[in-house]
N, C-alpha and C positions, 0 to 999 in steps of 0.2 A: 392435437385434434380437438375439434369442437365437441363440447358435451351435448350438443343439440344436433338433431338430424330429422329428416322427414322423408318418408317414402310413400308411394301410392300404388294402388292397383284397382282393377275393376272400375274403370271410368265408364260413365254413361253421360254423353254430352259434356257439360262443364262439371257435373257432379263426380266425386271420386271417393273411394275408400282409402284412408290413410292412417299412418302411424307417426305421431310426433314424439320423438324421444327427448327426454329432459333428465337432469341429474336425479330427479325424484320419481322417475318412472316414465312409462310410455302411455300416451293418450291416443286411443283409437278414435279416428275422426271419420265423419263429422261428429262433433261433441258440443254439448251445452255445459258451460261453466257456471255453477251456482255462485252468487255474489255474497261475499262475506265482507261488507264494506268496512266495518270496524274490527275485522278479525273474527267475526262470527256471522253465520247465516242467521239472520234475526230470529230468535226464538228456537233455534234448532242446534243440536250438538253435532260435532263432526262425525261421531259414530252413527247417528241417524242418517246423515247424508251419505256416508260411505255405504251403509247397508242397502240403500236404494239405488246404488250404482254410481255415485259421484266419483269422478276421476281427477278433475282439475278444478281448482277454486280460485276466485278472484277477490282481492282486497284492494282498498283504496288508499293510495299514498297520502292524499290530501288529508283525509280524516285521521289516519294514524299518525301523521306528523304533528297534528294539533293535540291529539289525545290518544295514547299516553305520551307520544313523542317518538320519533324514529330512533333516536339514540337510546331511549328506554327499551324499545323492542329489540334493538341489537344487543343491549346489555343483558337482556333476558334470554338470549340465545338465538335471536332471529325469528322471523315470522313463522317458520315451521314449528319451532319449539314453543313459541308463544301461544299459537293456536292449537297445537297438538294435531295438525293436519299433516299426514305423512306423504301425500301425493304431490304432484306438481302444483305450483302456485304462480299467479300473475298479479302484478300490481298496476292499476291504472294510475297515470301520473297526476290526475286531478284536474286535467284540462276542462272536463265537463263541469266539475264543481265550481271552478272559477267562472266559467261561462254563465252558470246559473246565478251567480252573485252579481248580476248586472248593475244593480244600484250601489254595490259596495266595492267596486273594483275600477282600476284604471290600467289600461293596457298600453305599453310602450314597446319599443324595439328591444329594450333591455329585459323586459319580463312583465309581470303583473303585480301591482300593489292592490291589496284588498284588506278588508276587515274581517276577522274571524267571526264566523256565525256563532261561536261559543261565547266569546267574551268581548268582542269588538276590537281586539288588539290589531294593530297594523302588521300585516305580513307581506314580505317581499318574496315572490316566487320568480326565479329565473330558471332557464334550462339547466344551468349548472347546479343550482340548489336542489332542484327536483331530482336530478340524477344522484346527488349525494344522499338524499332522503331514501330513494329506492335502493341504493347500494347498501344503506344501513338496514333496511327492512329485510333484504336478502331473498326475495322471491325469485323463482327460476326465470321468468320472463318479466321484463320491465318495459314500460311504455315511454316513448319520447314525450316531452312537454310540447303541446300544440295549441294553436288558437282555433277555437270552435265558433262557428256562426250559426244563426238560426236557419231552419230549413228553407225559408223563403228569401234568403239574403240575395241581394242584387249581384250581378257579375262583378262589379267593382269591389264590393265589400268581401265577397267570397275569394276573389283573386288576391286581395291584400292579405287576408288571413292565411290562404294557402301558401303564398310565397314566404310569409313570415314563419310559418310552420316549417318550411324547408330550411330556412336559415337557423331556426331554433334546433332542428334536427342535427345540423352540423355541429352546433355547440354542445348538444347532448352527447354526441359521439366523442368529441374531444375530451369532455369531462369523464365519460365512461372509460375511455382508454387510459386517461391519466390515473384514475383510481386503480385500474388494473395494474399499472406499472408501479405506482408509488404507495398504494394502500390507502385505506380510510384513515381519517383523523382519529387520534386516540380519544377515548372517553374518560374524562378525569373528574366529572362533576357528580357521578352517581356512585353510591356505595351501598353494599348489602348491610342489613342490620346484623348485630351480633348474633352468632349462632345460625344464621341463614347461609345457604349455599352461596359461593362467590358469584359475582356477576362476570359476564364475558367482556371484561375490560382489560385483559392482559395484552401486552404488546403483540403477542402472537395472533390476536384477533383483528389486526389491521387489514389483512388481506381479505378482499370480498370473496364470497362464494362464487362458483361458476354461475353466470347470468347471461341472458341474451336480451339485447336491446331491440325492440320492434319499432319501426317507423309507422307513421299513420298517414294514409292517403286522405287529403281534404279536397275541397273544391265545390262544396254545396251541391246543387242539382244541375250544374253546368258541365256538360260532357267534356268540353275542351279543357276546363280547369282540372277535372279528374285525370285526364290523360297527362296533362303537364305535371301534376303532382306525382303520379306514378313514375313517370319518366325521370323526374328530378330525383326521386328517392333511389331509383335503380342506378342512376349515373353517379350517385354519391358514395356508393360502396356496396359490399355484399352483406346480406341480411339473412338471419335464420328464419324469419317470418315477417309478414307485412300485415298491418291492420288497415281496415277501412273505417274511418270515423266520419262524424258530421252527418249521420243519417239517424232516422228515428228521433228527429228534433223538430217535428212539426210539418215536414213535407208530406205530400200525398204518397200513398203506398206505391202507385205506379212509377212515381219519380224515384223512389228508393230502388225499386227493381231495375229501372233503367240505368241507374248509376252503377249497380252491380254488373250489369251487362256491359257497360262501358269499361269497367275495370278488368273484367275477366281476361280479355286478350292482352292487356297491358302488363299483367303480373305473371311472374314465372310459375310454371306448373309444379316445380319441385320445391316449393316453399309453402308452409301453411298460411292460410288467409283467415284473418280474424275480423268478424263484423261486430263492431262495438255497440253495446247497448240495445241489442235487438233480441227479443225473447218470447214473443207471442207465438203459439204453436204453428200457425200457418206461415208466419214470417220465417221461421226456421226451415220449414220444408222448401219455401220459395228460395231462401238463401242457398240451401244445399244444391238446388237445381241450377244455381248460378255460380257454383264453384266455391262456396264458403265452407270452411272447415271447423271454425270455432265461433261460438256465440256466448254472450253473457247478457243478463238483464235482471233488474230488481223486480220487474212486474210480477213474475210468478209468485214470489213470496208475499209481496204487498197485496196482490189481489186475493190470495188465499186468506190472509189475515182479515180481509174485509168480506169474506164469505163467498167469493167466486172461485169455482173449481173448474179446471180444464177437463174435458172429456172428448172422446173421438167425435161426438156429435155436436161439438161447440161448448160453450161455457154454461155452467150451472150456478145459479145463485141459491145457495143452500137455505137461506132464510125463507124462501117462498113456501106458501101454505101447502101445496101438494106433497111436499116432502115430509110432512108431519107423520104420515103413515106409510112411508116408502121404505121397505125393508131390503131393497137392493143396495149393493155397494155402489159407490160413485162410479167406478170403472172396473168391470170384470177383468181379472188378471193383473191388475196393478199391484206392484209389490209393496206399496206403502201400508202402514198399519191402519190408516183411515179407511182403506179398502179391504184389507185382509181380516180385520178384527171388528169393524163397525159398519153400520148401515147408514143410509141417508137420514133416516128418522132420528137416530141418535146424534149425528153430526148437526142436524138442524137444532135439536134440543140444546146442544152445547152453545150454539151461537145465540139463540134467543134467551138463554139463561146467563149469557155473558161469562161463560166459563172459559178460562184461558186455554184449555186443551183444544177447543174448537179451532181457533186461529192457528195453533201449532200444527194440528193434523192437516188442515187444508193447505198451509204453506208447504209442508213436507210433501203432500200429495202432488201439488203443482210442480215442484222440483222433480219428483219421481216421474211424473208424466212426461216432462221434457227429456229427461235422461232416457226413458224408455222409447220415446219417439225417435231420438237419435240412434238408439240401438236398432230399432226397426228399420231406419233408413240405411244403416250400415249392412244389415242382413239383406235388404233388397238390392243394394249395390253388389254385394257378394254373389247373389243369386242371378244378377243380370235382369232384374225386374223393376228397377227403381223408377223408370219412366212411367210405367203403368201404375205402380204402387203409389207414387206421389200424386198422380192425377186423381186416382180413386180416393186417396186420403183427403186431399183438399176439397173435393166435391162433397164428401161426407161431413167434414168439419164445418164447411160453410153453408150447408143446407139449412141449419138452424142458426149457425153463427153465434152472435152475441145477443140473441133475442131475450135472454134472461138477465141482462144487465151487465154482462162482462164487457170489457172494452179492449180494443186493439190499439188504443192510443199510445203515445210515446212512453216507452218503458223506462226512460231515464228522467222524466220530468220531475219526479218527486224523489229526490235522493235521500231516503229516510233510513238508510242503513239496513235495507232488506237483504 
């Protein structure tokens, strides 16, 4: 039997309440996954994130393969032991990171050759190598290696990348299943120093942990390509879940919403749907309305570190002068320490004084805000009030919107390890 399963209840239109079971626990959906690119949610501890309701976390295979190395992570016990995160984990294959290295990469049918952003060394990423990396890291859910194109890409460019992603998916699956049968390659080059606990390099460590490979629907902003991608994925085999990629990369918001609506009837209702790289509050609500179950994004932590906080009335730029004497919390009822222990005046003081506590508190606040938002969406679904709740919430949030300097721009554009 598979270690992964998904069940739903309380549907309202495309939106649904669900439970995604993994070897490291059950994720109640819809849910936001905080992004721990390098194995850490930048500036935050896993205990802090767990305390505000974090359930499933995402790390990036590209970054971890370069530093400290996927073999090193495996030798240190795997991603869960390495990060001390006890809940479910997902690794992104690095397709977006390779896409962002436009001037440093060359794409071919075999894979991608690029130069490391760390030291300029030449790296070869193929679907097979990416699966070996993700098998070493050991997250519960691992993503296929795909080819990503910009939001405004032409039909011809988007079609070529979509079709190549389908071919790469087939290769990913072959390698995934080979490693399941034959085991991972032994680690022989790493050794613990004298007196230190042994590394996980014993022959018994060759078997990979239970993992699920998710495919990614591509096709740009072209409905026919999105349908073809979804159908190609479903015809290639059975999957525990399916991701929708190639959005929030420069296209207009209505185009992103339209693509979700195109994908909705094409994807099975009994599998979780993961919208990659989307994490602005209203985008999450709009995504849930269109059948999305899982989200991730670096924008909440990055924006928090730069002084922008999410609130139900839109975004707040805490450095602004009016907050100098404002003794209110950022958000009444928010469980984060920035709201339960401090007021806006103190948070502003931290930022204008360039104290590192300020960026940490606002980053944690934004994560807590999205986790709470998805909890509220689940409660509305359970109560049968999601349609009216989501309309009211969106109207309230957008009434002031980003008037104070927040941005709903691409949450993946700056992959800074948030």
